[in-house]
N, C-alpha and C positions, 0 to 999 in steps of 0.2 A: 558682899561679892562672893560668888561661888568659886570653889576651886575647880579649875579646868585641867583635865589630863591631856597630855600630849604624847605622841609617839615620836621619838627622835632617833634617827639613824646617823651614824658618823661613818663616812667613807674616806679612809686615809689613802692618799695618793703617794706612790713611791716609784722610783725610776731605777733602772739597771741596764746592763749591757749583756746581750746573749753570748754565751760561750758554746752554743750548740754547733754541731758540725756544719750544717747547711745554713745556719743563721748567724754565724759568728760576727760579732760587732754590731748587730742590729740593736736599736733601742728597745727596751721593754718598759711598758707602763703598766702599773698594777693599781687596782683599787681594792682595799681590804675593808670588808664590813666588820667593824669593831665588835658588834653584838654577837656575831656568829663565828668570826675568824675566817670566813670564806673569802677567797681571793678571785678577782676577775682580772685577766691580763690580755694584753695585745702586744704584738711585736712588729717592728718595721719602722715606718716613717712615711711622711708625705701626706698625712691626713691627721685629723684631730684625734690623737690617741687618748687624751684625757676624756674627751666626749664619748669615745667608744667604750672605755671600761666603765664609766659611770652609767651610760645607757644600758650596758649589759647587766650591771648590778640592779638598776631599777627594774628592768624587764624581769629579772629572776625573782627579786624580793617582793615586788608589788604586782605580780601577774594578775591576781584576783582583783585588785583595785583598778588596774588598767582595763580589765574586761568589763567591770562595772561602769567605769568612766565612759568607754566607747559605746556602751549600750544606751547611754543617755544622749549621745551625740548624733548629728546628721552625717552619716557616712556616705562618701561618694566613691565611685569606681576609680582605681588608680590608672586605668588605661593600659595595663600590661597585656602582653600577648596571651598569658595564662589568665583566664577569667577568675573572678572571685576575690581579688585583692582589693581592699578598701582603705580609704584614708579619711582624715578629717581636714577640711580646708583650713589653712592658717596654722596648722601644727606640722610643720615640715619635719619629716623623719619618723613620724608615727604611722604604722600601717597594721592592718588586720589581715591575716591570711585566710584562705577559704575554710580552714578548720576552726577559726575563731581565736587563734593565738595572736596576741598583740605584741608587736616588737617596736623597739625604738632604735633607729639607725644613728649611732653616735658619731659616725663619720660626717654627719651633717653639721656638726659643731656643738660645743658645749652650750652655747647660747640656745640652740634649738632644744637640747635636752632640758635645760632649765625652764624654757617656755612650756614644755609639755608637763613637767613636774608641777609647775605653778598652776597650770590649767586644771590639774587633778586636785588642787587644793593644798599642795605642800608649800611650806615656806622654805626658802633656799638661802643658805649662808655659806660663803666661801672664806677660808682662812689661808693665809700665805706665810711661808717661811721667810721669803725675801721677795723683792720686786718681781712680779710676773711668774712666780713659782708657787703653784697651788699646793698647799699642804693637805687640806681636807675639805670635804663638803658635808654640810649638815642638812638633813631633810627632816622637817618636823610637820606634824599634822595633828590638829585637835581630834581627840577621840569622841 
């Protein structure tokens, strides 16, 4: 059996409360890429904050892979007033802007973000500190 190499990323989720003047008391959700130390954060509430920070991390870290992935897919028009925005049917939250930048809208939910990552060929693993409290996400892909 051959040794297979994998690329593995760990995104650690942490929570806090804003002490900012205009945002005092708002929830803060962060995802830290352990490999680089880069942090992705969002503030507020009323939407999927974990999905948002993980989607931001995937969009930033894997932009080249996202562009390669969408190049092999059948893109359809999003139907926006501004022409040129495309999407892939069945992958809610993924869109391509007119300049070719691929984005993932994490507010669509962490399940949508997971579905997009798995469609790109990633394996997805979640770990938990306690019931319903995500500690980290692992994304792995064979090289």
